[in-house]
VEXDREN-2710 file (C-alpha; in Angstrom, 1 decimal):
% VEXDREN-2710
k/r/px/py/pz
1/MET/15.2/42.2/40.7
2/SER/18.2/39.9/40.3
3/ASN/17.9/36.1/40.1
4/PHE/19.5/36.0/43.6
5/ASP/16.9/38.4/45.0
6/LEU/14.1/36.4/43.5
7/SER/15.4/33.1/44.9
8/VAL/15.7/34.7/48.4
9/LEU/12.2/36.1/48.1
10/LEU/10.8/32.7/47.1
11/PHE/11.4/31.4/50.7
12/LEU/9.3/34.3/52.1
13/GLN/6.6/33.7/49.6
14/LEU/6.4/30.0/50.5
15/ALA/6.2/30.9/54.2
16/VAL/3.3/33.3/53.5
17/ILE/1.5/30.9/51.3
18/LEU/1.8/28.0/53.7
19/ALA/0.8/30.1/56.7
20/ALA/-2.3/31.5/54.8
21/CYS/-3.4/28.0/53.8
22/ARG/-3.1/26.8/57.4
23/VAL/-5.1/29.7/58.8
24/VAL/-7.8/29.6/56.2
25/GLY/-7.7/25.8/56.4
26/ARG/-8.7/25.8/60.1
27/ILE/-11.6/28.1/59.4
28/CYS/-12.7/25.9/56.5
29/ARG/-12.4/22.7/58.5
30/TRP/-14.6/24.3/61.2
31/LEU/-17.2/25.0/58.4
32/GLY/-17.0/21.5/57.1
33/GLN/-15.0/22.3/53.9
34/PRO/-12.1/20.2/52.7
35/PRO/-8.5/21.6/52.7
36/VAL/-8.5/22.1/48.9
37/VAL/-11.2/24.7/49.3
38/ALA/-9.1/26.5/51.9
39/GLU/-6.3/26.7/49.4
40/MET/-8.5/28.3/46.8
41/ILE/-9.8/30.9/49.2
42/ALA/-6.2/31.6/50.6
43/GLY/-5.1/32.3/47.0
44/VAL/-7.7/35.0/46.6
45/VAL/-7.1/36.4/50.1
46/LEU/-3.4/36.9/49.3
47/GLY/-4.2/38.5/45.9
48/PRO/-5.3/42.1/45.1
49/SER/-8.9/41.4/46.1
50/LEU/-8.0/41.6/49.8
51/LEU/-4.4/41.6/51.3
52/GLY/-3.0/42.8/48.1
53/LEU/-4.7/46.1/48.8
54/ALA/-2.5/46.5/51.9
55/TRP/0.9/45.8/50.4
56/PRO/1.4/49.3/49.1
57/TRP/0.6/50.8/52.5
58/LEU/3.2/48.5/54.1
59/GLY/5.8/49.5/51.6
60/PHE/6.6/45.9/50.6
61/ASP/5.0/43.5/48.1
62/PRO/5.8/39.9/48.8
63/PHE/4.5/38.9/45.3
64/PRO/6.1/41.3/42.8
65/LYS/5.4/40.7/39.1
66/ALA/8.9/39.7/38.5
67/SER/8.5/36.7/40.7
68/MET/5.4/35.3/39.0
69/THR/7.4/33.2/36.6
70/ILE/9.1/31.2/39.4
71/LEU/5.8/30.7/41.2
72/TYR/4.1/29.6/38.0
73/ALA/6.8/27.0/37.3
74/LEU/6.6/25.5/40.8
75/ALA/2.8/25.5/40.6
76/GLN/2.9/23.6/37.4
77/LEU/5.3/21.1/38.9
78/GLY/3.0/20.5/41.9
79/LEU/0.0/20.2/39.7
80/ALA/1.6/17.6/37.4
81/VAL/2.8/15.4/40.2
82/TYR/-0.5/15.6/42.0
83/MET/-2.4/14.6/38.8
84/PHE/0.0/11.7/38.4
85/LEU/-0.9/10.5/41.9
86/ILE/-4.6/10.8/41.1
87/GLY/-4.0/8.6/38.0
88/VAL/-2.3/6.0/40.2
89/GLU/-5.4/5.8/42.4
90/PHE/-7.8/5.7/39.5
91/ARG/-9.7/2.4/39.4
92/ALA/-10.0/1.5/35.7
93/ASP/-11.6/-1.8/36.5
94/LEU/-14.6/-0.1/38.1
95/PHE/-14.9/2.3/35.2
96/GLY/-15.9/-0.5/32.9
97/THR/-18.8/-1.5/35.1
98/ARG/-20.2/2.0/35.0
99/ILE/-19.4/3.0/31.4
100/ARG/-23.0/3.7/30.4
101/SER/-23.7/6.0/33.4
102/ALA/-20.3/7.7/33.1
103/MET/-20.8/8.5/29.5
104/SER/-24.3/9.8/30.0
105/VAL/-23.3/11.9/33.0
106/SER/-20.3/13.3/31.2
107/ILE/-22.3/14.1/28.0
108/ALA/-24.9/15.9/30.0
109/GLY/-22.2/17.7/32.0
110/ILE/-20.7/18.9/28.7
111/VAL/-23.6/19.7/26.5
112/ALA/-25.8/21.6/29.0
113/PRO/-23.2/24.0/30.4
114/PHE/-21.6/24.5/27.0
115/ALA/-24.9/25.5/25.5
116/LEU/-25.6/27.9/28.4
117/GLY/-22.1/29.4/28.2
118/VAL/-22.4/29.9/24.4
119/ALA/-25.8/31.7/24.9
120/ILE/-24.3/34.0/27.7
121/ALA/-21.2/34.9/25.6
122/TRP/-23.3/35.5/22.5
123/ALA/-25.5/38.0/24.5
124/ILE/-22.7/39.9/26.3
125/HIS/-20.0/39.9/23.6
126/GLY/-20.8/43.5/22.6
127/GLN/-20.3/44.8/26.1
128/ALA/-17.0/46.6/26.6
129/GLY/-14.5/45.3/29.0
130/LEU/-15.4/41.6/29.0
131/PHE/-13.6/40.1/26.0
132/GLY/-10.5/41.0/24.1
133/ALA/-11.0/43.6/21.4
134/SER/-10.0/41.2/18.7
135/VAL/-12.1/38.2/19.9
136/SER/-15.0/37.4/17.7
137/ARG/-18.4/36.4/19.0
138/ALA/-17.9/32.8/17.9
139/GLU/-14.5/32.6/19.7
140/ALA/-16.0/34.2/22.9
141/ALA/-18.9/31.7/22.8
142/LEU/-16.6/28.7/22.4
143/PHE/-14.3/29.8/25.2
144/LEU/-17.1/30.5/27.7
145/GLY/-18.9/27.3/26.7
146/ALA/-15.7/25.3/27.4
147/ALA/-15.1/27.2/30.6
148/LEU/-18.5/26.3/32.0
149/SER/-18.1/22.7/30.9
150/ILE/-15.1/22.1/33.1
151/THR/-15.3/19.9/36.1
152/ALA/-12.4/20.4/38.6
153/PHE/-11.0/16.9/38.1
154/PRO/-8.1/17.2/40.5
155/MET/-10.3/18.9/43.1
156/LEU/-13.1/16.3/42.5
157/ALA/-10.5/13.5/43.0
158/ARG/-9.3/15.1/46.2
159/ILE/-12.8/15.4/47.5
160/VAL/-13.5/11.8/46.6
161/TYR/-10.4/10.8/48.6
162/GLU/-11.2/13.1/51.6
163/ARG/-14.8/11.9/51.7
164/GLY/-13.9/8.2/51.8
165/LEU/-15.0/7.4/48.3
166/SER/-11.7/6.2/46.8
167/GLY/-12.2/2.8/45.1
168/THR/-16.0/2.9/45.5
169/SER/-18.4/2.6/42.6
170/LEU/-19.7/6.1/43.2
171/GLY/-16.3/7.6/43.4
172/THR/-15.1/5.9/40.2
173/LEU/-18.2/7.0/38.4
174/ALA/-17.6/10.6/39.4
175/LEU/-13.9/10.4/38.4
176/ALA/-14.7/8.8/35.1
177/ALA/-17.4/11.3/34.2
178/GLY/-15.2/14.2/35.3
179/SER/-12.2/13.0/33.3
180/ILE/-14.3/12.6/30.1
181/ASP/-15.7/16.1/30.7
182/ASP/-12.4/17.7/31.1
183/ALA/-10.8/16.0/28.1
184/ALA/-13.7/17.2/25.9
185/ALA/-13.5/20.7/27.3
186/TRP/-9.7/20.8/26.6
187/CYS/-10.4/19.7/23.0
188/VAL/-12.8/22.6/22.6
189/LEU/-10.3/24.9/24.1
190/ALA/-7.7/23.7/21.5
191/VAL/-10.1/24.7/18.8
192/VAL/-10.6/28.1/20.4
193/LEU/-6.9/28.7/20.6
194/ALA/-6.5/27.5/17.0
195/SER/-9.1/30.0/15.8
196/PHE/-7.6/32.7/17.9
197/GLY/-4.2/32.0/16.5
198/SER/-5.4/31.6/12.9
199/ASP/-3.8/28.1/12.8
200/PRO/-6.2/25.1/12.6
201/ALA/-3.1/22.8/12.9
202/ILE/-3.0/23.6/16.6
203/ALA/-6.2/21.8/17.3
204/ALA/-5.4/18.8/15.1
205/TRP/-1.9/18.5/16.7
206/ALA/-3.4/18.7/20.2
207/ILE/-6.1/16.1/19.8
208/GLY/-4.0/13.8/17.7
209/GLY/-1.0/14.1/19.9
210/GLY/-3.1/13.4/23.0
211/ILE/-4.6/10.3/21.6
212/GLY/-1.2/9.1/20.4
213/TYR/0.3/9.7/23.8
214/ALA/-2.4/7.7/25.6
215/ALA/-2.0/4.8/23.1
216/VAL/1.8/4.7/23.7
217/VAL/1.5/4.8/27.4
218/TRP/-1.2/2.1/27.7
219/LEU/0.1/-0.2/25.0
220/GLY/3.9/0.3/25.5
221/VAL/4.8/1.9/28.8
222/ARG/2.2/0.1/30.9
223/PRO/3.5/-3.5/30.1
224/ALA/7.1/-2.3/30.6
225/LEU/6.3/-1.1/34.1
226/GLN/4.9/-4.4/35.4
227/PRO/8.4/-5.9/36.3
228/PHE/9.0/-2.8/38.5
229/GLY/5.7/-3.5/40.3
230/ARG/6.8/-7.1/41.0
231/ARG/10.2/-5.9/42.3
232/VAL/8.5/-3.5/44.8
233/GLU/6.2/-6.3/45.9
234/ALA/9.1/-8.6/46.5
235/ARG/11.2/-6.0/48.4
236/GLY/8.3/-4.4/50.3
237/SER/9.5/-0.9/49.5
238/MET/10.5/1.3/46.6
239/SER/14.1/2.4/46.1
240/LEU/15.0/6.1/45.6
241/ALA/16.5/5.2/42.3
242/MET/13.2/3.8/41.1
243/LEU/11.3/6.7/42.4
244/GLY/13.5/9.1/40.6
245/GLY/13.1/7.2/37.3
246/LEU/9.3/7.2/37.6
247/LEU/9.2/10.9/38.4
248/ALA/11.4/11.5/35.3
249/LEU/8.7/9.7/33.3
250/VAL/6.1/12.0/34.8
251/MET/8.1/15.0/33.8
252/LEU/8.6/13.7/30.2
253/GLY/4.9/12.9/29.8
254/SER/3.9/16.3/31.2
255/TRP/6.3/18.0/28.8
256/PHE/5.0/16.2/25.8
257/THR/1.3/16.8/26.4
258/ASP/2.0/20.4/27.2
259/ARG/3.9/20.8/23.9
260/VAL/1.1/19.3/21.8
261/GLY/-1.4/21.6/23.5
262/ILE/-3.4/19.2/25.7
263/TYR/-1.8/20.6/28.9
264/SER/0.7/18.9/31.2
265/VAL/-1.8/17.6/33.8
266/PHE/-3.2/15.0/31.3
267/GLY/0.2/13.6/30.5
268/ALA/0.8/13.1/34.2
269/PHE/-2.6/11.6/34.8
270/VAL/-2.5/9.1/31.9
271/LEU/0.9/7.9/33.0
272/GLY/-0.5/7.5/36.6
273/THR/-3.3/5.2/35.3
274/ALA/-0.6/3.0/33.7
275/MET/1.3/2.4/37.0
276/PRO/1.2/-1.1/38.5
277/ARG/-1.3/-1.3/41.4
278/GLY/-0.5/-2.8/44.7
279/LYS/2.6/-2.0/46.7
280/LEU/4.2/0.2/44.1
281/ALA/1.1/2.5/44.1
282/GLU/1.1/2.5/47.9
283/GLU/4.8/3.5/48.0
284/LEU/4.2/6.3/45.5
285/HIS/1.5/7.7/47.6
286/ARG/3.5/7.4/50.8
287/LEU/6.7/9.0/49.4
288/VAL/5.3/11.7/47.1
289/TYR/1.8/12.7/48.3
290/PRO/2.6/14.6/51.5
291/LEU/5.1/17.1/50.1
292/THR/3.1/17.6/46.9
293/VAL/-0.2/18.6/48.6
294/THR/1.3/20.6/51.5
295/LEU/4.1/22.5/49.6
296/LEU/3.7/22.5/45.8
297/LEU/0.0/22.4/45.1
298/PRO/-1.0/25.5/47.2
299/MET/1.2/27.6/45.0
300/TYR/-1.2/27.1/42.0
301/PHE/-4.1/28.5/43.9
302/VAL/-2.1/31.5/45.0
303/TYR/-0.9/32.2/41.5
304/SER/-4.5/32.3/40.3
305/GLY/-5.6/34.4/43.3
306/LEU/-2.9/37.0/42.4
307/ASN/-4.6/37.5/39.1
308/THR/-8.1/37.9/40.6
309/LYS/-9.5/41.4/41.3
310/ILE/-13.0/41.0/42.6
311/GLY/-13.1/44.8/43.1
312/LEU/-13.5/45.1/39.3
313/VAL/-17.0/43.7/39.6
314/ASN/-18.3/47.0/40.8
315/THR/-21.6/47.7/39.1
316/PRO/-25.1/46.2/39.5
317/ALA/-24.9/45.0/35.9
318/LEU/-21.6/43.2/36.5
319/TRP/-23.0/41.6/39.6
320/GLY/-26.1/40.6/37.7
321/LEU/-23.9/39.0/35.1
322/ALA/-22.0/37.2/37.9
323/LEU/-25.3/35.8/39.2
324/ILE/-26.4/34.7/35.7
325/VAL/-23.1/32.9/35.1
326/LEU/-23.4/31.2/38.6
327/ALA/-26.9/30.0/37.9
328/ALA/-25.9/28.7/34.4
329/ALA/-23.0/26.9/36.0
330/ILE/-25.1/25.2/38.6
331/ALA/-27.9/24.3/36.2
332/GLY/-25.6/23.1/33.5
333/LYS/-23.5/20.9/35.7
334/GLY/-25.2/19.9/38.9
335/VAL/-28.8/19.7/37.7
336/ALA/-28.0/18.2/34.3
337/CYS/-25.6/15.5/35.7
338/PHE/-28.2/14.6/38.4
339/ALA/-30.9/14.2/35.7
340/ALA/-28.6/12.1/33.5
341/ALA/-27.7/9.8/36.4
342/ARG/-31.3/9.3/37.3
343/LEU/-32.2/8.5/33.7
344/ASN/-29.6/5.7/33.8
345/GLY/-31.1/4.1/36.8
346/GLU/-28.8/5.5/39.5
347/PRO/-30.5/5.8/42.9
348/PRO/-31.7/9.3/43.8
349/ARG/-29.1/9.9/46.5
350/GLU/-26.2/8.7/44.4
351/ALA/-27.5/10.8/41.4
352/ALA/-27.7/13.9/43.7
353/ALA/-24.2/13.1/45.0
354/ILE/-22.9/12.9/41.4
355/GLY/-24.5/16.2/40.6
356/ALA/-22.9/17.8/43.6
357/LEU/-19.4/16.5/42.9
358/MET/-19.6/17.3/39.1
359/ASN/-20.6/20.9/40.0
360/ALA/-17.3/21.5/41.7
361/ARG/-14.8/23.4/39.6
362/GLY/-11.7/25.0/41.0
363/MET/-8.3/24.0/39.8
364/MET/-9.1/23.0/36.2
365/GLU/-11.4/26.0/35.9
366/LEU/-8.6/28.3/37.1
367/ILE/-6.3/26.7/34.6
368/ILE/-8.6/27.4/31.6
369/LEU/-9.4/30.9/33.0
370/ASN/-5.7/31.7/33.3
371/ILE/-5.1/30.6/29.8
372/GLY/-7.9/32.7/28.5
373/TYR/-6.7/35.7/30.4
374/GLU/-3.1/35.4/29.4
375/ARG/-4.1/35.0/25.7
376/GLY/-6.3/38.1/25.9
377/ILE/-9.5/36.2/25.2
378/ILE/-11.2/37.5/28.4
379/SER/-10.6/40.6/30.4
380/GLN/-9.6/40.8/34.1
381/THR/-13.1/41.7/34.9
382/LEU/-14.7/38.7/33.3
383/PHE/-11.8/36.6/34.7
384/SER/-12.8/37.8/38.2
385/ILE/-16.5/37.1/37.6
386/LEU/-15.6/33.5/36.6
387/VAL/-13.3/33.1/39.6
388/VAL/-16.2/34.1/41.9
389/MET/-18.4/31.4/40.1
390/THR/-15.6/28.9/40.6
391/ILE/-15.3/29.5/44.3
392/VAL/-19.0/29.4/44.9
393/THR/-19.7/26.2/43.0
394/THR/-16.7/24.5/44.7
395/LEU/-17.8/25.7/48.2
396/MET/-21.2/24.1/47.4
397/ALA/-19.8/20.7/46.6
398/VAL/-19.1/19.2/49.9
399/PRO/-22.0/20.6/51.9
400/VAL/-24.5/19.5/49.2
401/PHE/-22.8/16.1/49.0
402/GLU/-22.9/15.6/52.7
403/ARG/-26.5/16.6/52.8
404/VAL/-27.7/14.2/50.2
405/TYR/-25.3/11.3/50.6
406/GLY/-23.3/11.7/53.9
407/ARG/-25.4/9.2/56.0
408/GLU/-25.3/6.5/53.3
409/ARG/-21.6/7.0/52.8
410/ASP/-21.0/6.7/56.6
411/ALA/-23.1/3.5/56.6
412/HIS/-21.0/2.0/53.8
413/LEU/-17.7/2.9/55.5
414/ALA/-18.9/1.4/58.8
415/ALA/-20.0/-1.8/57.1
416/SER/-16.6/-2.2/55.4
417/GLY/-14.7/-1.3/58.6
418/ARG/-13.2/1.8/57.0
419/SER/-13.2/5.4/58.2
420/LEU/-12.7/8.9/56.6
421/PRO/-9.1/9.7/55.9
422/ALA/-7.5/12.0/58.4
423/GLY/-7.7/15.6/57.4
END
């Protein structure tokens, strides 16, 4: 297909994606699930696991392979901007008051699922059709351990917002623990990719570059942005010129962290945490958030869904493996994080809520799975098994959270005169 044909097709693809998200979103809302879960399911529905089976019969495929590069690029853009906005909303002041609990929960949420992932990979490495032919047992173990250690940080952040927990102690604890988890998991992934590419410098460059970037942003960029915050406070609004400049910084930070191997979302998130709070943060949310979550972000879920073929999981042994992976994921994240929170003195309901939120995977899981699949570390069969695990653990998050903490959350909102954000 020519570039012109692909650009024209993009408009049809966006229409299909947005329509699917709206239809599935209505069903999910009726079932008590947040919109982000609907986007995950819509991606799989549009892929070869369901509607993709019908495209050949209709004689037209709205998502040809040649168009995937464009969808991927737009998906990365939406993901980076969304993570920037999550960073803007992150309450670093509350993080300091919960540092002990956050570290304990994050360590438990890393060590337990990582150990279980290593054990599973070690046991199944010899089975044909699960890992790449050139992937060693150690590489397979490290990758699956890192994959099970991931918490869907952007998804967790969106659930925190949609459930009315933004700025609360519980919400900040969950975000802090989730961010530490994902940073550690990405460091492990860097080691895996370094081993797979026979170049240890990749891991050193990724970790060192990420730490250096965070230091520059917090020690240099953050103070330089304060006058912009005061200017917005004085004017009461943000100019389009300033918005363009800030978005340029987001793109630059995303580019740098992607180049060093940490991944673009962390560059965007770290920059967001350095933004001045107050009116500037409110303006960024007002101007950027709606278009990002309604147009750009759904494309990432669809891109992942197009690589998922649940039909490949077609034997009792593979479905047994899927159940084992699911059980390990729930025990390693939900149960371990609940136990760690309780050991640090968190009330039972808050500890259970933390376990439910940390067990959500989703976007970050899909990112790491796509990297593993594209690099040939895992097969499409294992990729599909892990996507099933991702969907199930994410579907569990909100119902379990509402079950264990919903009433207490509603009481806190009523006492403070707040209400749940409009869905």
